[in-house]
C-alpha positions as a Markdown table, in Angstrom:
| # | Residue | x | y | z |
|---|---|---|---|---|
| 1 | Met | 13.7 | 6.4 | 0.9 |
| 2 | Ala | 15.6 | 6.0 | -1.8 |
| 3 | Glu | 17.1 | 9.5 | -2.3 |
| 4 | Arg | 18.1 | 8.9 | 1.5 |
| 5 | Glu | 20.0 | 5.9 | 1.2 |
| 6 | Arg | 21.5 | 7.3 | -2.4 |
| 7 | Ser | 23.3 | 10.0 | 0.1 |
| 8 | Thr | 24.1 | 8.0 | 2.7 |
| 9 | Glu | 25.7 | 5.3 | 0.9 |
| 10 | Arg | 27.7 | 7.9 | -1.1 |
| 11 | Ser | 28.7 | 10.2 | 2.1 |
| 12 | Ala | 30.4 | 6.5 | 3.5 |
| 13 | Lys | 33.7 | 6.7 | 1.4 |
| 14 | Pro | 36.7 | 4.2 | 2.4 |
| 15 | Thr | 39.1 | 7.3 | 2.0 |
| 16 | Asp | 38.0 | 8.7 | 5.3 |
| 17 | Thr | 40.4 | 8.5 | 8.1 |
| 18 | Gly | 39.9 | 7.2 | 11.7 |
| 19 | Thr | 36.2 | 5.0 | 10.7 |
| 20 | Gly | 37.4 | 1.6 | 11.1 |
| 21 | Ala | 35.5 | -1.2 | 12.2 |
| 22 | Gly | 34.1 | 1.0 | 15.6 |
| 23 | Gly | 34.8 | 4.2 | 14.1 |
| 24 | Pro | 32.1 | 6.8 | 14.0 |
| 25 | Thr | 31.0 | 6.4 | 10.1 |
| 26 | Arg | 30.3 | 2.7 | 10.8 |
| 27 | Arg | 28.9 | 4.1 | 14.0 |
| 28 | Arg | 26.6 | 6.4 | 12.3 |
| 29 | Arg | 25.0 | 4.1 | 9.7 |
| 30 | Thr | 24.6 | 1.1 | 12.4 |
| 31 | Gly | 22.7 | 3.8 | 14.3 |
| 32 | Ser | 20.8 | 5.0 | 11.3 |
| 33 | Arg | 19.6 | 1.0 | 10.7 |
| 34 | Ala | 18.3 | 0.7 | 14.2 |
| 35 | Val | 15.9 | 3.5 | 14.0 |
| 36 | Arg | 14.9 | 2.5 | 11.2 |
| 37 | Leu | 14.5 | -0.5 | 12.2 |
| 38 | Trp | 12.9 | 0.7 | 15.0 |
| 39 | Ala | 10.6 | 3.0 | 13.2 |
| 40 | Ala | 9.5 | -0.1 | 11.2 |
| 41 | Leu | 8.7 | -1.4 | 13.9 |
| 42 | Gly | 6.5 | 1.7 | 15.4 |
| 43 | Leu | 4.2 | 1.7 | 11.9 |
| 44 | Val | 3.7 | -2.3 | 12.4 |
| 45 | Val | 2.5 | -2.3 | 15.4 |
| 46 | Gly | 0.5 | 0.9 | 14.6 |
| 47 | Gly | -1.2 | -0.3 | 11.4 |
| 48 | Ala | -1.9 | -3.5 | 13.0 |
| 49 | Gly | -3.7 | -1.7 | 15.7 |
| 50 | Leu | -5.9 | 0.5 | 13.2 |
| 51 | Val | -6.8 | -2.4 | 10.9 |
| 52 | Gly | -7.6 | -4.2 | 14.4 |
| 53 | Trp | -9.7 | -1.3 | 15.5 |
| 54 | Leu | -11.4 | -0.3 | 12.6 |
| 55 | Ala | -12.4 | -4.6 | 11.6 |
| 56 | Pro | -16.1 | -5.2 | 12.5 |
| 57 | Gly | -15.6 | -7.9 | 15.0 |
| 58 | Gly | -16.0 | -11.6 | 13.6 |
| 59 | Leu | -12.8 | -13.4 | 14.3 |
| 60 | Gly | -13.8 | -16.8 | 15.4 |
| 61 | Asp | -16.7 | -16.6 | 14.3 |
| 62 | Pro | -18.2 | -18.5 | 11.7 |
| 63 | Ala | -20.6 | -16.9 | 11.0 |
| 64 | Val | -21.5 | -14.4 | 8.7 |
| 65 | Leu | -21.1 | -11.1 | 9.7 |
| 66 | Leu | -23.6 | -7.9 | 8.5 |
| 67 | Val | -23.0 | -4.9 | 8.8 |
| 68 | Thr | -26.2 | -2.8 | 9.3 |
| 69 | Asp | -25.5 | 0.2 | 10.9 |
| 70 | Gly | -23.0 | 2.7 | 13.0 |
| 71 | Val | -20.9 | 5.4 | 11.0 |
| 72 | Ser | -19.4 | 3.5 | 8.6 |
| 73 | Ala | -23.2 | 2.2 | 7.2 |
| 74 | Asp | -24.3 | 5.4 | 7.8 |
| 75 | Gly | -21.5 | 6.5 | 5.6 |
| 76 | Tyr | -22.3 | 4.4 | 3.0 |
| 77 | Arg | -25.4 | 4.9 | 2.7 |
| 78 | Thr | -25.4 | 8.7 | 2.5 |
| 79 | Ile | -22.5 | 8.1 | -0.7 |
| 80 | Val | -24.7 | 5.8 | -2.6 |
| 81 | Glu | -28.1 | 7.4 | -2.3 |
| 82 | Ala | -26.1 | 10.8 | -3.3 |
| 83 | Ile | -25.4 | 8.8 | -6.5 |
| 84 | Ala | -28.4 | 6.8 | -7.1 |
| 85 | Gly | -30.2 | 7.5 | -10.2 |
| 86 | Thr | -27.1 | 8.9 | -12.3 |
| 87 | Pro | -26.6 | 7.7 | -16.1 |
| 88 | Gly | -25.4 | 4.2 | -17.0 |
| 89 | Trp | -21.9 | 5.6 | -18.5 |
| 90 | Leu | -21.2 | 6.9 | -14.7 |
| 91 | His | -22.1 | 3.9 | -13.5 |
| 92 | Arg | -19.1 | 2.5 | -15.9 |
| 93 | Leu | -17.3 | 5.1 | -15.4 |
| 94 | Val | -16.7 | 4.5 | -11.6 |
| 95 | Glu | -15.2 | 0.8 | -12.8 |
| 96 | Leu | -12.8 | 1.6 | -14.9 |
| 97 | Thr | -11.4 | 4.5 | -13.4 |
| 98 | Thr | -10.7 | 2.1 | -10.2 |
| 99 | Asp | -8.6 | -0.4 | -12.2 |
| 100 | Ala | -7.2 | 2.0 | -14.6 |
| 101 | Ala | -5.7 | 3.7 | -11.3 |
| 102 | Leu | -4.1 | 0.4 | -10.4 |
| 103 | Leu | -2.9 | 0.2 | -13.1 |
| 104 | Ile | -1.2 | 3.9 | -13.8 |
| 105 | Leu | 0.7 | 2.6 | -10.6 |
| 106 | Leu | 1.9 | -0.4 | -11.7 |
| 107 | Ala | 3.1 | 1.2 | -15.0 |
| 108 | Leu | 4.8 | 4.0 | -13.0 |
| 109 | Val | 7.0 | 0.9 | -10.5 |
| 110 | Ala | 7.7 | -0.8 | -13.7 |
| 111 | Gly | 9.1 | 2.6 | -15.5 |
| 112 | Ile | 11.4 | 3.2 | -12.3 |
| 113 | Gly | 12.5 | -0.2 | -12.0 |
| 114 | Trp | 13.7 | 0.0 | -16.2 |
| 115 | Leu | 15.4 | 3.1 | -15.0 |
| 116 | Gly | 16.9 | 1.4 | -11.9 |
| 117 | Arg | 17.8 | -1.3 | -14.0 |
| 118 | Arg | 19.5 | 0.7 | -16.5 |
| 119 | Arg | 21.2 | 3.9 | -14.0 |
| 120 | Asp | 20.1 | 3.3 | -10.5 |
| 121 | Pro | 20.2 | 0.4 | -8.4 |
| 122 | Leu | 18.5 | 1.8 | -5.5 |
| 123 | Leu | 15.7 | 2.3 | -7.7 |
| 124 | Leu | 15.9 | -0.7 | -9.0 |
| 125 | Ala | 15.5 | -2.2 | -5.4 |
| 126 | Gly | 12.9 | 0.2 | -4.4 |
| 127 | Ala | 10.1 | -1.0 | -7.5 |
| 128 | Val | 11.3 | -4.4 | -6.2 |
| 129 | Leu | 10.4 | -4.0 | -3.2 |
| 130 | Val | 7.1 | -1.9 | -3.8 |
| 131 | Leu | 5.4 | -5.0 | -5.8 |
| 132 | Val | 6.8 | -7.5 | -3.2 |
| 133 | Thr | 5.3 | -5.8 | -0.6 |
| 134 | Thr | 2.0 | -5.5 | -2.8 |
| 135 | Gly | 1.6 | -9.1 | -3.5 |
| 136 | Ala | 2.1 | -9.5 | 0.1 |
| 137 | Ala | -0.3 | -7.1 | 1.2 |
| 138 | Tyr | -2.9 | -8.7 | -1.1 |
| 139 | Ala | -2.0 | -12.0 | 0.0 |
| 140 | Leu | -2.8 | -10.4 | 3.9 |
| 141 | Ser | -6.0 | -8.9 | 3.2 |
| 142 | Glu | -7.2 | -12.1 | 1.5 |
| 143 | Ala | -6.1 | -13.9 | 4.6 |
| 144 | Ser | -8.3 | -11.1 | 6.6 |
| 145 | Lys | -11.5 | -11.7 | 4.2 |
| 146 | Leu | -11.7 | -15.7 | 5.2 |
| 147 | Val | -11.0 | -14.6 | 9.4 |
| 148 | Val | -13.7 | -11.6 | 9.3 |
| 149 | Asp | -16.6 | -13.0 | 6.7 |
| 150 | Gln | -18.1 | -9.4 | 6.5 |
| 151 | Glu | -20.5 | -9.8 | 3.6 |
| 152 | Arg | -20.7 | -6.8 | 1.4 |
| 153 | Pro | -22.4 | -3.6 | 1.8 |
| 154 | Cys | -24.6 | -3.9 | -1.0 |
| 155 | Arg | -25.6 | -7.4 | 0.2 |
| 156 | Ala | -25.9 | -6.6 | 3.7 |
| 157 | Leu | -28.3 | -3.2 | 3.3 |
| 158 | Thr | -31.8 | -3.2 | 2.6 |
| 159 | Gly | -33.2 | -0.3 | 0.2 |
| 160 | Val | -30.3 | 0.6 | -1.1 |
| 161 | Glu | -29.2 | -0.1 | -4.9 |
| 162 | Ser | -25.1 | -0.1 | -5.8 |
| 163 | Leu | -23.8 | 1.0 | -8.8 |
| 164 | Ala | -21.7 | -2.2 | -9.8 |
| 165 | Ala | -22.7 | -5.7 | -9.5 |
| 166 | Cys | -22.2 | -6.7 | -6.3 |
| 167 | Pro | -19.4 | -9.7 | -5.5 |
| 168 | Asp | -20.5 | -12.8 | -5.4 |
| 169 | Val | -21.6 | -14.9 | -2.1 |
| 170 | Gly | -18.5 | -15.4 | -0.3 |
| 171 | Asp | -16.5 | -12.7 | -1.5 |
| 172 | Trp | -16.2 | -10.4 | 1.6 |
| 173 | Ser | -15.8 | -7.3 | 2.4 |
| 174 | Phe | -12.9 | -6.7 | 5.3 |
| 175 | Pro | -10.8 | -4.9 | 4.2 |
| 176 | Ser | -10.8 | -3.3 | 0.2 |
| 177 | Asn | -8.2 | -5.5 | -2.0 |
| 178 | His | -8.3 | -2.4 | -4.1 |
| 179 | Ala | -7.6 | 0.0 | -1.5 |
| 180 | Thr | -4.7 | -2.2 | 0.2 |
| 181 | Ile | -2.9 | -2.9 | -3.6 |
| 182 | Ala | -3.4 | 1.3 | -3.8 |
| 183 | Gly | -2.5 | 1.8 | -0.9 |
| 184 | Ala | 1.1 | -0.6 | -1.0 |
| 185 | Leu | 1.9 | 1.1 | -4.7 |
| 186 | Ala | 1.0 | 4.5 | -3.5 |
| 187 | Val | 3.1 | 5.2 | -0.4 |
| 188 | Gly | 6.3 | 2.5 | -1.5 |
| 189 | Leu | 5.9 | 4.9 | -4.9 |
| 190 | Ala | 6.1 | 8.4 | -2.8 |
| 191 | Leu | 9.4 | 6.9 | -0.5 |
| 192 | Val | 11.3 | 5.1 | -3.3 |
| 193 | Val | 10.6 | 8.8 | -5.7 |
| 194 | Pro | 9.0 | 11.5 | -3.0 |
| 195 | Arg | 8.1 | 13.7 | -5.9 |
| 196 | Leu | 5.9 | 11.2 | -7.5 |
| 197 | Ala | 3.9 | 11.7 | -3.7 |
| 198 | Leu | 1.7 | 14.5 | -5.0 |
| 199 | Phe | 0.5 | 12.5 | -7.4 |
| 200 | Thr | 0.3 | 8.7 | -6.1 |
| 201 | Leu | -1.5 | 9.4 | -2.5 |
| 202 | Pro | -4.3 | 11.1 | -3.8 |
| 203 | Leu | -4.8 | 8.5 | -6.6 |
| 204 | Ala | -4.5 | 5.5 | -3.9 |
| 205 | Gly | -7.2 | 7.8 | -1.9 |
| 206 | Leu | -9.7 | 8.4 | -5.2 |
| 207 | Thr | -9.1 | 4.4 | -5.9 |
| 208 | Ala | -10.0 | 3.4 | -2.0 |
| 209 | Leu | -13.4 | 6.5 | -2.6 |
| 210 | Leu | -14.4 | 5.7 | -5.4 |
| 211 | Arg | -15.1 | 1.4 | -4.2 |
| 212 | Val | -17.7 | 3.3 | -1.9 |
| 213 | Val | -18.8 | 4.8 | -4.5 |
| 214 | Ala | -19.4 | 1.6 | -6.8 |
| 215 | Gly | -21.5 | 0.3 | -3.6 |
| 216 | Val | -19.0 | -3.1 | -2.6 |
| 217 | His | -17.1 | -1.5 | 0.5 |
| 218 | Tyr | -17.5 | 0.5 | 3.5 |
| 219 | Pro | -15.7 | 3.9 | 4.3 |
| 220 | His | -14.0 | 1.5 | 6.7 |
| 221 | Asp | -13.7 | -1.2 | 4.5 |
| 222 | Val | -11.3 | 0.7 | 2.5 |
| 223 | Leu | -9.3 | 2.7 | 5.4 |
| 224 | Ala | -8.3 | -0.4 | 6.3 |
| 225 | Gly | -7.3 | -1.7 | 2.9 |
| 226 | Leu | -4.3 | 2.0 | 2.9 |
| 227 | Ile | -3.6 | 1.3 | 6.1 |
| 228 | Leu | -2.9 | -1.9 | 5.5 |
| 229 | Gly | -0.9 | -1.9 | 2.5 |
| 230 | Gly | 0.2 | 1.8 | 3.4 |
| 231 | Val | 1.8 | 0.4 | 6.8 |
| 232 | Leu | 3.4 | -2.4 | 5.4 |
| 233 | Ala | 5.3 | -0.5 | 2.2 |
| 234 | Ala | 6.5 | 2.2 | 4.5 |
| 235 | Ala | 8.0 | -0.4 | 6.9 |
| 236 | Thr | 10.1 | -2.5 | 4.1 |
| 237 | Val | 11.2 | 0.6 | 1.8 |
| 238 | Thr | 12.5 | 1.9 | 5.0 |
| 239 | Val | 14.6 | -1.0 | 6.1 |
| 240 | Ala | 15.4 | -3.2 | 3.2 |
| 241 | Cys | 16.6 | -1.3 | 0.2 |
| 242 | Gly | 20.3 | -1.4 | 1.4 |
| 243 | Pro | 19.7 | -4.8 | 2.0 |
| 244 | Thr | 18.3 | -5.7 | -1.8 |
| 245 | Val | 20.6 | -3.6 | -3.7 |
| 246 | Arg | 23.5 | -5.6 | -2.7 |
| 247 | Leu | 21.6 | -8.6 | -3.0 |
| 248 | Leu | 20.6 | -7.1 | -6.7 |
| 249 | Arg | 24.3 | -6.5 | -7.8 |
| 250 | Met | 25.3 | -10.0 | -6.0 |
| 251 | Leu | 22.7 | -11.1 | -8.6 |
| 252 | Arg | 23.8 | -9.2 | -11.4 |
| 253 | Leu | 20.6 | -7.8 | -12.0 |
| 254 | Ala | 21.9 | -3.8 | -10.8 |
| 255 | Pro | 24.1 | -1.7 | -12.0 |
| 256 | Ala | 27.3 | -1.4 | -10.0 |
| 257 | Ala | 27.2 | 2.2 | -8.4 |
| 258 | Gly | 24.2 | 4.4 | -8.4 |
| 259 | Arg | 24.1 | 7.8 | -10.1 |
| 260 | Ala | 22.3 | 10.9 | -9.3 |
| 261 | Arg | 18.6 | 12.0 | -11.5 |
């Protein structure tokens, strides 16, 4: 996405003839912005619909929601039981890998922001948007937990022992915060620097899967988190890179012109 924005920025030169306020160049740019806005709106609406479909219910009901059957509960049991009896070091490795994956994604965002601060305003704008979107996605995930009130599977299901310690009572399960953060970071990075997609997207998927392996989330929790974070990141980066570059330049936080990587 950042690369496409950069190409548009270079091609719109003031020396074009016949491109006044209502000229073809201006119309193309306006049309491109409209397409991005509609695409972002479609992503948000579609993502919200998917998260709502994955939600197990409980909206407006103050009672704690217990999910004890269905495809997701069966999938959880299958995964957790398959790794039952594994050595303790594997349990610690699962938890460490989950947190390490998020730190790696955050380090990539920081690195891209540092490079952008030095030589490419679109990279800097992309890094800023990814961080802001990740924070917003996390806040929305926390708000959703308070609305759905779904109990953790390690507490709702009997006869299944989780690898990780079950979170405290009141620390609800839907959607997964880890998956939400991973989805936002991974998709945002993939749009800002498309070459990273082959690394960041599988890493986000692994992060989500390990939350189920650890026994603290159902599959539908992590899937909803990935969708929530990924959709918000995609919509934001799609429409806001250009305005963010202008804002950063106005604040003198970005270089005056970008250079090709």
